[in-house]
C-alpha positions as CSV (number, residue, x, y, z in Angstrom):
1,M,12.5,-59.7,-86.0
2,N,13.2,-63.4,-85.6
3,D,13.6,-63.6,-89.5
4,R,16.2,-60.8,-89.6
5,R,18.0,-62.4,-86.5
6,D,18.2,-65.7,-88.3
7,E,19.5,-63.9,-91.5
8,L,22.2,-62.1,-89.5
9,A,23.2,-65.4,-87.6
10,R,23.6,-67.2,-91.0
11,G,25.8,-64.3,-92.4
12,L,27.8,-64.2,-89.3
13,A,28.4,-68.1,-89.2
14,A,29.5,-67.9,-93.0
15,V,31.9,-65.1,-92.4
16,H,33.5,-66.7,-89.3
17,E,33.8,-69.9,-91.4
18,R,35.7,-68.2,-94.0
19,I,38.0,-66.5,-91.6
20,A,38.6,-69.9,-89.8
21,R,39.4,-71.5,-93.3
22,S,41.8,-68.6,-94.2
23,C,43.5,-68.8,-90.8
24,A,44.0,-72.5,-91.2
25,T,45.6,-72.0,-94.6
26,A,47.9,-69.3,-93.1
27,G,48.7,-71.5,-90.1
28,R,47.2,-68.8,-87.7
29,P,44.7,-69.2,-84.9
30,A,41.3,-67.8,-85.9
31,E,41.3,-66.0,-82.5
32,E,43.9,-63.7,-83.9
33,V,41.3,-62.0,-86.3
34,T,38.7,-59.6,-85.1
35,L,35.5,-59.3,-87.1
36,V,34.4,-55.6,-87.5
37,V,30.8,-55.5,-88.9
38,V,30.2,-52.3,-91.0
39,T,26.8,-51.3,-90.1
40,K,26.6,-48.1,-92.1
41,F,23.0,-47.4,-93.6
42,F,21.6,-50.3,-91.5
43,P,19.3,-49.5,-88.4
44,A,20.2,-49.6,-84.7
45,S,17.9,-52.6,-84.5
46,D,20.3,-54.6,-86.6
47,V,23.2,-53.5,-84.3
48,R,21.4,-54.8,-81.4
49,L,20.7,-58.2,-83.0
50,L,24.4,-58.4,-83.9
51,H,25.4,-57.8,-80.3
52,E,22.9,-60.5,-79.3
53,L,24.8,-62.8,-81.7
54,G,28.2,-62.0,-80.2
55,V,29.5,-59.0,-82.4
56,R,31.4,-56.5,-80.3
57,H,33.0,-54.4,-83.0
58,V,31.0,-52.3,-85.4
59,A,31.9,-49.7,-87.9
60,E,30.4,-46.5,-89.5
61,N,31.5,-44.0,-91.9
62,R,29.1,-41.1,-91.6
63,H,29.3,-38.9,-88.5
64,Q,25.7,-38.0,-88.0
65,E,24.2,-41.5,-88.6
66,A,26.9,-42.9,-86.2
67,V,26.2,-40.5,-83.3
68,A,22.4,-41.3,-83.5
69,K,23.0,-45.1,-83.9
70,R,25.6,-45.1,-80.9
71,E,23.2,-43.2,-78.6
72,E,20.5,-45.8,-79.4
73,C,22.8,-48.5,-78.6
74,A,24.8,-47.0,-75.7
75,D,23.8,-49.8,-73.2
76,L,25.6,-52.5,-75.4
77,G,29.2,-51.7,-74.6
78,L,30.3,-52.0,-78.2
79,T,33.6,-50.8,-79.8
80,W,32.8,-48.3,-82.5
81,H,35.2,-47.8,-85.4
82,F,35.2,-44.9,-87.8
83,V,36.2,-46.2,-91.3
84,G,35.4,-43.3,-93.7
85,G,37.4,-40.5,-95.3
86,L,37.8,-37.9,-92.6
87,Q,37.7,-34.2,-93.0
88,S,39.9,-32.1,-90.8
89,N,37.0,-30.0,-89.5
90,K,35.1,-33.1,-88.5
91,A,38.0,-34.9,-86.7
92,A,37.2,-33.5,-83.3
93,A,33.5,-34.5,-83.6
94,V,34.3,-37.9,-84.9
95,G,36.8,-38.5,-82.1
96,G,34.1,-37.7,-79.6
97,W,32.0,-40.9,-80.3
98,A,34.5,-43.3,-82.1
99,D,36.6,-45.7,-80.0
100,V,38.9,-46.3,-83.1
101,V,39.5,-44.0,-86.1
102,Q,40.8,-46.2,-88.8
103,S,41.3,-43.4,-91.4
104,V,44.1,-41.1,-90.2
105,D,46.0,-40.2,-93.4
106,R,47.6,-36.8,-92.9
107,P,48.9,-34.8,-89.9
108,K,46.2,-32.1,-90.4
109,L,43.7,-34.5,-88.7
110,L,45.8,-34.8,-85.6
111,P,44.8,-31.5,-83.7
112,G,41.1,-32.3,-83.8
113,L,41.5,-35.9,-82.8
114,T,43.8,-34.8,-80.0
115,R,41.2,-32.4,-78.9
116,A,38.7,-35.0,-78.8
117,A,40.9,-37.2,-76.8
118,H,41.4,-34.5,-74.2
119,E,37.7,-33.8,-73.9
120,R,36.7,-37.5,-73.5
121,D,39.7,-37.8,-71.1
122,R,40.9,-41.1,-72.4
123,P,43.1,-42.1,-75.2
124,L,41.8,-42.4,-78.8
125,D,42.9,-45.4,-80.7
126,V,44.0,-44.6,-84.3
127,L,45.0,-46.5,-87.5
128,L,47.0,-45.1,-90.4
129,Q,45.1,-45.4,-93.7
130,V,47.6,-46.4,-96.3
131,S,46.9,-46.0,-99.9
132,L,47.3,-49.3,-101.9
133,D,46.4,-47.8,-105.2
134,P,49.0,-47.8,-107.9
135,P,50.8,-44.5,-108.2
136,G,49.0,-42.1,-110.7
137,S,45.8,-44.2,-110.5
138,G,43.7,-41.2,-109.9
139,T,41.1,-43.0,-107.7
140,G,40.9,-40.2,-105.2
141,R,40.7,-42.7,-102.3
142,S,42.0,-41.5,-99.1
143,G,45.3,-42.9,-97.6
144,V,48.9,-41.9,-96.9
145,A,51.5,-43.0,-99.5
146,P,53.3,-46.1,-98.2
147,A,56.6,-44.2,-98.2
148,G,55.1,-41.5,-95.9
149,A,53.7,-43.9,-93.4
150,G,56.7,-43.8,-91.0
151,A,56.7,-39.9,-90.9
152,L,52.9,-40.0,-90.2
153,A,53.3,-42.6,-87.6
154,A,56.0,-40.4,-85.8
155,A,53.5,-37.5,-85.8
156,V,50.8,-39.6,-84.3
157,Q,53.2,-40.6,-81.6
158,G,53.9,-37.0,-80.9
159,A,50.2,-36.2,-80.6
160,E,49.2,-36.3,-76.9
161,G,46.1,-38.5,-76.3
162,L,46.4,-40.6,-79.5
163,R,47.3,-44.2,-79.3
164,L,48.7,-45.7,-82.6
165,R,47.3,-49.1,-83.1
166,G,48.5,-49.9,-86.6
167,V,47.5,-49.6,-90.2
168,M,44.3,-49.9,-92.4
169,G,44.1,-50.4,-96.2
170,V,41.7,-51.1,-99.0
171,A,42.6,-53.2,-101.9
172,P,42.4,-51.4,-105.3
173,L,39.4,-52.2,-107.5
174,G,40.4,-54.6,-110.3
175,G,43.7,-55.3,-108.8
176,D,45.2,-58.3,-107.0
177,P,44.2,-58.1,-103.3
178,A,47.0,-60.4,-102.2
179,E,49.6,-58.1,-103.7
180,A,47.9,-55.1,-102.1
181,F,47.8,-56.7,-98.7
182,A,51.4,-57.8,-98.9
183,L,52.4,-54.2,-99.4
184,L,50.2,-53.2,-96.4
185,A,52.1,-55.9,-94.4
186,R,55.4,-54.3,-95.3
187,V,54.2,-50.8,-94.3
188,A,52.8,-52.3,-91.1
189,G,56.3,-53.4,-90.4
190,D,57.8,-50.1,-91.1
191,V,55.1,-48.4,-88.6
192,R,56.1,-51.0,-85.9
193,T,59.7,-49.6,-86.0
194,V,58.1,-46.4,-84.9
195,E,55.7,-47.8,-82.5
196,P,56.3,-51.6,-81.6
197,A,52.8,-51.8,-80.1
198,A,51.1,-50.9,-83.3
199,T,50.2,-54.4,-84.3
200,W,46.8,-54.0,-85.8
201,V,46.3,-54.7,-89.6
202,S,42.9,-53.8,-90.7
203,A,42.3,-55.2,-94.1
204,G,39.8,-57.2,-96.1
205,M,36.1,-56.7,-96.8
206,S,33.3,-59.0,-97.9
207,G,34.9,-59.9,-101.2
208,D,38.6,-60.2,-100.3
209,L,38.9,-61.1,-96.6
210,E,40.6,-64.4,-97.3
211,A,43.6,-62.6,-99.0
212,A,43.6,-60.3,-96.2
213,V,43.8,-62.9,-93.4
214,E,46.5,-64.9,-95.4
215,A,48.6,-61.7,-95.4
216,G,48.4,-61.2,-91.8
217,A,45.3,-58.9,-91.1
218,T,44.1,-58.7,-87.5
219,H,40.9,-57.0,-88.2
220,V,38.4,-57.5,-91.2
221,R,35.8,-55.0,-92.1
222,V,32.6,-56.9,-93.3
223,G,29.4,-55.4,-94.2
224,S,27.3,-57.1,-97.0
225,A,28.4,-60.7,-96.3
226,V,26.8,-60.2,-92.8
227,L,24.1,-57.8,-93.3
228,G,23.0,-58.3,-96.8
229,N,22.4,-55.7,-99.4
230,R,22.7,-52.3,-98.3
231,P,19.4,-50.3,-97.8
232,S,18.8,-47.1,-99.7
233,R,20.6,-44.1,-98.3
234,R,18.5,-42.0,-96.1
């Protein structure tokens, strides 16, 4: 266990250093960027070690795995993010355990998330997932089109129990992440005209967090750079 703790500590230190360098380049305080460690497929024991090392935000993308892991780590007081594509028939269930749902990309998800917020009797934080893929790319990746983000933001505003925090995006494979994250920053500005408090920009992963931070990301979602190679799916 000590070997694994040391491995995670080295990964975290390296990622924090990358964030700090990128913030310095952009003229931003490093404290403006929250590290969300993506723990999907990794055991609850790793989550506990991450907590010991100072991590307070973790992310999952599979409902059943997340429920079990959160129950095992219920005493830690972590903030749990859902970052996967969300089916409308799973929205209420995911909203039952997630503190933040980062992948709201269509109005059809809102009734289930609203129901979850009512059942838990506290607001549910949500981000709009914006598609950064070129039009017609056919990647099948989730995300509202940039031109539709304002209307979706207004729909979230009208959904009782949901708190619009901002936007999330994934840079296209093989594309220029700086260009993609610049587009996300523009969409984030459009969303803030609907909800001025929606200041979160979740962007950047292990391979492109520098470009995201320099474009204004407030949250980066990092898995392998902290945890190492992903274990086989169970």
